[in-house]
C-alpha positions as CSV (number, residue, x, y, z in Angstrom):
1,X,-0.9,7.6,23.3
2,X,-1.9,7.8,19.6
3,X,-4.7,5.8,18.3
4,X,-3.7,2.6,16.4
5,X,-4.6,2.2,12.8
6,X,-6.4,-0.9,11.6
7,X,-3.1,-2.5,10.5
8,X,-0.7,-4.1,13.0
9,X,2.9,-3.1,12.6
10,X,3.6,-6.5,10.8
11,X,0.7,-6.0,8.5
12,X,1.9,-2.5,7.7
13,X,5.4,-3.7,7.0
14,X,4.0,-6.3,4.6
15,X,1.8,-3.7,2.9
16,X,4.9,-1.6,2.2
17,X,6.9,-4.6,0.9
18,X,4.0,-5.5,-1.3
19,X,3.6,-1.9,-2.5
20,X,7.3,-1.6,-3.3
21,X,7.4,-5.0,-5.1
22,X,4.4,-4.2,-7.3
23,X,5.7,-0.7,-8.0
24,X,9.1,-2.2,-9.1
25,X,7.5,-5.0,-11.0
26,X,5.3,-2.8,-13.2
27,X,7.9,-0.9,-15.2
28,X,10.0,-4.1,-15.6
29,X,7.0,-6.0,-16.9
30,X,6.2,-3.2,-19.2
31,X,9.7,-3.4,-20.8
32,X,9.6,-7.2,-21.0
33,X,6.0,-8.0,-22.0
34,X,4.4,-6.7,-25.1
35,X,0.8,-6.8,-23.9
36,X,-0.7,-4.5,-21.2
37,X,-0.7,-7.0,-18.4
38,X,1.7,-4.8,-16.4
39,X,-1.3,-2.6,-15.6
40,X,-2.4,-5.2,-13.2
41,X,0.6,-4.5,-11.1
42,X,-0.1,-0.8,-11.2
43,X,-3.7,-1.5,-10.0
44,X,-2.4,-3.7,-7.2
45,X,0.1,-1.1,-6.1
46,X,-2.6,1.6,-6.1
47,X,-4.8,-0.6,-4.0
48,X,-2.2,-1.3,-1.4
49,X,-1.1,2.3,-1.4
50,X,-4.8,3.3,-0.6
51,X,-4.7,0.9,2.3
52,X,-1.5,2.4,3.6
53,X,-2.9,5.9,3.3
54,X,-6.1,5.0,5.1
55,X,-4.1,3.4,7.9
56,X,-2.0,6.6,8.2
57,X,-5.0,8.7,8.3
58,X,-6.6,6.7,11.1
59,X,-3.3,6.7,13.0
60,X,-3.1,10.5,12.9
61,X,-6.6,11.1,14.3
62,X,-6.6,12.4,17.8
63,X,-7.9,10.2,20.5
64,X,-11.4,10.8,21.6
65,X,-11.7,12.7,24.9
66,X,-14.0,11.1,27.3
């Protein structure tokens, strides 16, 4: 059995949904809004992507042999 990451399956699903929403919202906001507030959506998407990648890395670790 593989080791589980620190996110549950439901949290992982919400992380992916949040990442996709932020990634789609950033270019739309860049077209609509004149200021650089769309960069916040990019920063949020990068933070969520980092959490997803860290969870993937923990899930791929081999189980410790006792």
